[in-house]
N, C-alpha and C positions, 0 to 999 in steps of 0.2 A: 623469455629473457628475464622478466622481473621476478619470476618465481624460482629461479635457479639457485642452487646452494653454492655459496662461494667455496666451500670445502671440496665440492665435486668438480670445480673448474680447474684444479691444479694438475700437476703432472700425473697423479694417479688416475686421472680421467683421460689420459692420452697425451697431455702436453709434455714436451721434453724438458727435463730440469736443466736449467742453465743459470748458474750463480754468478756469471760474469756481470759486474756492475755496469759496464758499458753497454752490454746487450740488453740488460734490464732497463736501463735508462732510455735506450732507443725504443724499446717496446712500449714503454709508458708514453714517450713522446709521440710515437705513431698512433697509439690509442687515443691520445688527446686530440690529434688532428682529425682522426677518422670518426671517433665515437662520441665526442663531447656532447653533441646535440642530442643523440639518442639517450645517453645516460642522464643528462639533465632533464629531458622530457619525462622520462620514467620517474625520476625522483620528484619533480614538481607535481606530478599527479598525486603523490603521497602528501607532500607538505602543503600544497596550495599557497606557497610562499616562495617567490623566486630567490630572495636573498638567502633564506634557509636552504633551499635546494642547491644553490650554487656553493654555499659553504660545505654542504655534505658531499657534493661531488668533488670539490677540491680536496677534502679529507680523504676520499676514496683513492684519488690519484696519488696522494702523498703516501698513503698506506701501501699502495701497490709497489712502490719502490723498495720497501723493506720485505713485504710478504713474497713478492715474486723472486727476490734474490734468495730467499730461503727455500721456497717450494717449487720454483720454476715458473716460467711465463705460461699462463693458462691457454688452452686451445681457443677459448672464447673470451677474450679480454673484456668485451663490452658486457657480457653476462656477469663476469666477476665484479667489475666496477659498479654495475647497476645494483647488484646485491649488497655490496659494501656500502654504497651511498644510501640506499634505502634503509639498511640496518642502522646506519648512523642517524638517519632522520627519525626512525622509530625511537631510538634511545633518547634523542633530544625532545621529541614530542611527549614522551612519557613523563618528562620532568615538568611539563606545562600543565596548567589547570585545564586547558582545553583538550587534553588527551582523550577523555571519554567522548567528547563531541566529535573528534576526528577519528576515533577508533575504526569505524566502518571503512574508512579510506585505506586502512593499513592491511586489510585482508586481501591477500593476493588472488584468491579464487572467486572473488565477486566479478561476474562477467560485466564487461563494459557494453553499452548500447552499440548497435551497429551504426557505422558511419560511412559516408561516401568517400571519405578521405583515406587513401590506402596506406599511407606511411605516417608513423607516429610523429616524426619530426615535422612533416608538412602539416599535420593536424595541429601541432603546438604552434607553428608559425601562424596559422589562421587564428588560433586562440590569442596569441600575443597581439595580433593586429586588430585590436578591439576599437570600434569607432568612438568610444569615449575618450580615447587618447588622440592627440594631434598626430597627423600622418608621420611627421618626422620622428616623433617619439615612438610610435609603433615600429617603424623601420629600425631605428637605432637600437631599441630594446631587443628586438628579435635578432638582429645581427650579433649583438653582444652576447646574449644569453644562449640562444639556441643554435647559432651557426658557429660559435666558438671563436669569433673574431675578437681581437683585443680592443680595448677602448681607443687606443691610438689608431688602429686600422679603421675602426668605424669613423673616427674623427676625420681621417684622411678622405674617406669616401664622401663625407659631407662637406669637405673643405673648411673645417673649423678646427680650433685648437683642441688639444686633448682635455684640458680642464673644462672647457665649455661643453664638450660631449659628455664627460663624466657627470657634470651637473644635470644635463638633460636626462640621462639614463636614471640617475637617482630620483629626479622628480617624477619620472614615469613610473618607477617602482612604487613610490609613495602614493601616487594617485591610484594605482591598482589596489593597494592595500586600503587606503582611506575610503575609496568609493565602493569597495566590496565587489570589484569586477570579478565575476566567477571564472575559475579555471576550468573551462569546459570547451568541448568542441562545438563550434556553432552549427546550428541546423542548416540544412541545404538551402533554405530560402534566405538565410542570412549571409551566405557566402559572397554573392555579388558585391555587396557594399564593402567587403574586405579585400577584394581581388587586387585593387590598385596598389595597396600597401604590400601585399604578398608578392606581386610582380616586382616591385621596387626592391624588396629584400633579395629575391633570387637574382635580379640583375646586378645588385651590388656585391653579392657573393661571387658571381661570375667575374665581375670587373676586378675584384680584389685578387682572385685567382689568376686571371689573365695576365696581369702584371703585378707581381707581389710587391707590396709596399716596402718590404725590407727582406734581407736574407741574401743567400748566395745564388739562388735560382731565379730566373726571370718569371717562370710560371709556377704557381702552386696547383699542381694537377688535381690534388684532392678537392680543392674548392671548385675548380672548373667542372670536374666530373659530378660533384654534388649538385651544382647549379643546373647542369644539363639533366640530371636525373629528376630533380624537382620540377623543372620545366616540362619534362615529358609527362610526369604525373599530373600536373596541372592541365595539360592538353587533354589527357584522358578524362579528367574530372569535369572540365569545362570546354568541350569540343567546339562550342559555338562562340567562344569569346575571342574577339579579334586581337585583344591585347595579349592574350596567352599565345596565340598563333604567332604574333609578331615577336614576342620575347623568345620563343623557341627558335624561330628563324634567325633572329639576331645572334643567339648563342652559337647555333650551328654554323652560320656563315662566317663568323669571326674566328671561332675555334678551328675551323677547317684549315687554317694556316699554321697551326701550332707547331708542326714538325719542322717548319722552315724558319722559325723566328730566331733561333740561335744556330751557330755552326757547330762543327764537331768539337771545337774547343770551348763551347759554351759562351761564345761571344755574340752580342746582339747583331742581328741581320735586319737591316731596314726593309720595308715593304718593297721598295724598288729593286732590291738586290735578291729577293727570295726566289727560289726555284719553284715556279708555279706548277710544274709537272708533278710535284710532290704534295700539292694541296689535296685535301680529302674531297674527291669529286662526288662521292656518295652523299656526304654531308651537305655539300653545296647544292646538289640537286634537290635534296629534301628541303633545304632552307628556301630555295627559290620557289618551290611549290607552295610553301607556307606563306611566303611574302605575298603571293597573288591572292591568297585567301584573306590575309590580314588587311590588305589595302582596299578591300571592298567596303570597309566601314568608312563613313564620312562624318566628321573629319577623321583622318587617319590617326591612330594611336602613335605615341612617341616610339614605341618599340617597332611598329610596322615601318616607320620612316627610318629608324636606325638600321633595321634589317635591309631595307631597300638600298641604303648607302653601302652596306656590306656586300650586297649582291652586285652592285656596279663594280666594286673592286675585284670580286671573285670572277666575274664574267670577262674582265679585260684580258686579252691574250698576253699583254705585256704592260709594263709600267707606262711606256710611252703611249700606248693606245688606251689608257684609262680616260674615260669621259668625265673630266674634271668639272666641266660646266654643268653636267647633269647632277653631279655630287653637290655643287654649290646650290643648285636649284632645290635639291632635296633638303639641304640644311636651311634654306630660306623658309620652306614649308614647316620644318621642324621648329624653327624659332618663332614662327607665326603662332602656332598652336601650343607649343610646349617650350617656351623660352628657358634657357639655362646658360650660365657662363661657359660651361664646358662645350656645349653645342656651338656657341659663338666663337670660341677658340678654334674648334675643329673647322668651322666654316672659314675662318681666316687662313688656316693652313691650306684648305682646298682652293681658296681664291689665289693664293700664291702660285699654285700650279696651273690654274685656269687662266689667270690674267697676268702673271708675273710676280716676282718677289716684291717689287715696289708696292703693288696693289695689296698684296698680302700683308705687308708691313703696316700699311695704312689701316687695314681692318684690325690688325692686332693692336695698334696704338689706340684705337677707339675703345679698347677694353682696359686701358691702363688704370682707370679708377674703380674697376670692379673688385670689391674687397675680397670676394671668395677666391680670386686668382692671385692674390698678393703673395702667397707662399706656395704656389702651384708650380712645381719644377718644369712642367711641360711648356709653360709660357716662355721661359728662358731658352729651352731647347728649340722651340719653334722660331723664336726671334734670332737665335744664333744661326740656324740654317738659312733663314731668309737673308740675313746680313752677309753671310759667307757667299751666297749666290750673287749678291750685289758687289762683291769684292771689298766689302768693308770689314777687313779681317780683325782689326783691333776691337771694334765694337762686337763682332761676332764672338771673339774669344771671351770678352767680358760677359756676354750673355750666357755662354756655355758654363763659365765659372759660377755664375749665379744659379744656373740650373743644378749644378753639382751640390750647392749648399742645401737644396731642398730634396735631394734624392738619397734614399737609404737602401735602394736595391743595388747590389754589387755589380750585376750585369750592366745596368744602366749607368752606374758610376764609371765603370771601366770604359764604356763607350764615350761618355761625355769627356772624361779625362783624355782619351785619345784624340778627340776633336780639338781640345785645348792645346795639346802638344803639337798636333799637326798645324794648327793655325800659328802657333808660336814659331815653329820651324820655318813656315813659309814667310812669315813676317821678318824673321831673322836673316833669311837668305835672299830677300828682295833688295 
């Protein structure tokens, strides 16, 4: 990919010319979603500077809008973009006094050493997750740069404001530059100390894809598929790691319901209303087998416990037969070893089904002072559901309206607005 000629990637190499601005714009957008991490990884290997690499890649995407309109969308967009970004990097480095020192890095035919990590993007994730950085900085930087998530999406994953996350990412970049952290693939013996951060990255990529923070679609399939692919590679790379087994199981068991999460009209379908006969039984079987492997470790990893919760949902023949008490128990263990406000919120929801809405509301109220949940829309949605089940319609409507304020996903917004309208109608007709 990195040695390809951008001139050979155009229509004369087999791509069909298409000068439609709309088609070109869509092709560039699709390439951004699918290939950003690969292009940035290849460019960073040349620049050894993430800021410079990111600038060069952005220039390449901007250049593609014009070039592809003139010569057609190339058969291999990633190769074209990588060549354009690397050429831009070479041009900029030639203007620097450090060019001669960096010159060997610009020679395409210098073979790289053999590594156990099979995918360049996964290798760069391991590289970003350097132990010299704080864990949150490792994860945030990797999500932003190599997984193509926006700063706003990364901020949402960490339940912090966008300016706060932007500052964290900037500090991480400066620390990498100031401390001279090398841009290299870690040796095999160094991998274990980086695994936790890598697993967190892959999990957050999956979470962001599972329910997109914004946009017209509930799911970003490209991110879900990317996370699943990375988790499978990690499993092949570290077959004895219980955390890896748990993460892959969690992704499989959760994503097994993907086909039933929206109806034919694109509207949200709650778990209790989904057609379980359409769930991916092959993925569920694979996930359940991995859960058994992951739970052998003591104490269990957070991903093993999350996967176990998913398995309980997937094994239930119906919503009514779901073992909510077992789910509450699993959340109790998760909170004991791996406390987090999201786990506490999910436990409160499980309590509402195991012990009743009143008990769930009490568990939810206990989280009212948790700062990370202050602008988390699912808190209002959960409260609205519990209040509606208790017949407190005015309060339920207000809770759903609050959830609407914090939701940017159109599918979720449509669902929440429908709940507000339904409760208003019921209140008006009573």
